[in-house]
N, C-alpha and C positions, 0 to 999 in steps of 0.2 A: 070858717072852721068845720062846717060839715063836709066839705071837699077834702080837708087834711084828713079827718076821720076815715073818710071813704079810701084814701091813699093808704094811711096807716092798715086798716083792714086787708086791702089788697097786699101788702107787703107781708104782713103776717100770714096770709094765705099763702103766699108764695114760699115763704120760709117753710111752712107745714109740707108744702108740696116737694121740694126738694129734699128735706131733712133725711126721710127714707132712702134716698140714693145715696147721700153722704154716707149713712150708717151702712148700708150694702156694700158701698164701695171699701170702706174701711174693714168691713169683716171679710172681705173677700181677700185681702192682701196681708193682713195680720191678725193676731190673737190678742194683741194689746188693746186697752182702752184707747177711747179719743184722748183721755186726759194723759195717758202714758204716751201717748206720741207726743202730744204738745209739749211734754217736760224733755222728752229726747231732742225735740225739734229746736226749743229753747236753748237747752245745753250745747246743741249742733253749732247754733248761730253764734255762740260766744267763741272769741277769738283764741281763748286758751280752753275751750270746752268746759267750763267751771264757772260756778256762781256760790254765793251764800245761799242756804236755804231758804233764808228770811227775805232774800231778794226774789227767789223763785215764788214764795209765797204772795208778795206782793205784785208781781205778775199774773198772778192766778186768783187774786181775789174775786169773789169771795169765799174761796176754799179755805175750809177749816184746817189748823195746824195739824191737828190729829189724822184727819184725813189723808193730807199731804205727806204726813210721816209714814202713815201704811202704804201709800203709793210707791213712794222711794225706797222703803224698806224691801217691797217686792221687785222693786227694778234691781236694787242691789243683790237681791237673793239670785237674780237669774243673770247676774254678771253684767248687766247693760250700764252701770252706774257705781261709782265708789263714793263713799262719805267719809271724810276725815274733818278732824277738828282743826280749827285755824291755830296757828302757832303763837299768833300774836294775843289771841282772845279766845281761851278754851270754849267759852259758851257759844262760839259761832261754829254752825255746820258747813263745811264747804263739800258741794256735791260736784262730782266729774263724770262726764261721759266716758265710758272705755271704748278702747276699739270696737268691742263685740257691740257696744250700743249705736256706736257711729255707723257701723257696717249694717245692722239691723234698721237703723232710720234711713240710711241711703238706699238701700235695697227696698223699703217701704216707698220712698218717693219714685224710685225707678217702676215699681208696681202700679203705683197710681198712675204716673205718667202713661205707662204702656196702657191701662185700663180705659182711661179716657182720651187717648189719642184718636180712636175711631169715630167718637162722638164730635171732637174739635173738627176732625177733618171734613165733617158734614156741612160746617158753619160757613157763611159767607164771609168775605173779608170785612164787611160792615160788621156782621155778627160777632166776628172775633174781635173786632175793635171796641165794640160796646160791652162784651164779656171783660176785655182786659181793664177798661176804664170803671168797670162796675166796682171793682175792687177798690179802686180809690175812694169811691162814693161809701162803700161799706166803711171803710175805715174811718172816714169822715162821720157817718152817723153813729157808728160803736165806741168811737175813742174816749167819749166821756162817762163810760159805762164804769 
């Protein structure tokens, strides 16, 4: 148990160390918040580029409905998404990414790729493989949150 606590402390410290770099990276390539980018990425990943607002909220739990409404209103005001009522159930709101939103998100991805490429090119093949595999490990660690 002592070793496990030490490992957890090391992991948390590592997260603290990389967090400012991710914030810097995001702020260099977009004025959107992390959550706004995440919403656009989730919509962009959908085959039709849309989902029910309630489903989006489930994916973003523990976000409050009022906060999600404010964020999606802002994205809608900026023309990145459109909100519509479901024809089958008027109580349900469907959000859809617009071409402008899709372009913004794809430009964001391109800018991030461009920004991290010089650092990735410094990695050895072994380090690159470790980095790629680490995402599977992170998903395993975080999937139950």
